[in-house]
N, C-alpha and C positions, 0 to 999 in steps of 0.2 A: 301245433295245438290242434286237437281234434274238434270236430264240429257236430252239432246236433240240430235237427230241424223241428220247429214247432209249427204245426199247421193249424192256423186259426179256424179253419173249416171245422175241425173237431171240437172247437170251443164256442161256436156260435149258436145262438138260439135259432131253432129251425125257422127258415124263411126270412130271417132278419137280414137286412142290408147294411146295418150299422153296428158298431161296437161302441157302447156309450155307458157312462155312469161309473162312479167310483166303486160301488159294490160289485159290479160285474168285473171291473179290472182286478179287484182283489181275488175274486173267484177264479178268474182265468190264470192269475199269477200262481195261485195255489195248485190248481188242476194241471197246469202245464209243467210244473217243477222248474220254471226258469231260474229261480233263485239258486236251487241246488246245482243246476248245470253250470251257472256262471260263478256264483260266489264260492261254492264248495269245490266243484270239480274243475273250475277254470277252463271250461269249454267255450268255443265260439258258438253262437246261435244264429241260425237262419230262421226268420219268421216269415211264413208264407201267408199272404193275404189273399183270400178267395177273390176270384176275378170279378164277381158281381157286387162286391162291397162298395157302398157309396160314401162311407165316412167311418173314421175311427177317431172319436172325440178325444181331445187332450185330457179330459178328466179320467177317461178309461185308461189312457196310456200312462198317466201319472201313477195310478195305483198298480198297474200291471208291471211297470218298470222301475218303481222307486228304489227298491233295494239294489238292483243292478246298477243304476246310475250312481247311487251313493257309493257303491263299492268300487266302481271303475273310474268314476269321474267322466266328464264330457268326452274327452278325446278317447279314452279307453273304451267307453261305451260304443262310440261310433266305429271303432276298430273291431270290436268283438261281436256286435249285434248288427245283423243285416236284415232289412225288410225286403221281401221279394213279392212282386205282384205282377200279374199279367193283365191288370185292368187298365183300360184306356180312359176310364171315367174318374179314377181317384188316385191322387198322388199324396202319399202320407207325409212328405217332407216337412211341410209347414206345421201340421198338427204335432208331429214328432218333436220338432225343434221347440215348439211352445211348451210341450210337456216336460222335456228335459230341462229347459230353462226354469220352469216353475219348481221342479224338484230341487234343483240346485239353489234357487232363491230361498225356498223354504228352509233348507238346511242352513244356509247362511243366517237367516233370521233367527233360527233356533239357537245357533251357537253364540249369538250376540247377547243373549240374556244373561 
């Protein structure tokens, strides 16, 4: 399976050290074409985190990744999407896990209605 790279540097607000907020997550999802690459084209995606980023909030990640996680499921998501960072200050793993779990919980809550 082929792979594509999304560099978050190209999607951050100038000078910002964080990615935060649902609206921003939606904006980056749209601008980066992540849904198209994964849902339609079935490509693997490497997401590059700028080295000076201090945080990527779960609320941002939820909106950025919601369609991808719902399409692939948890295991498929972690196989197809890789986050890469050269920062020694920030580790995305906890925020990412929280966001993925929230997306899947919301889906389960919606399907129980």
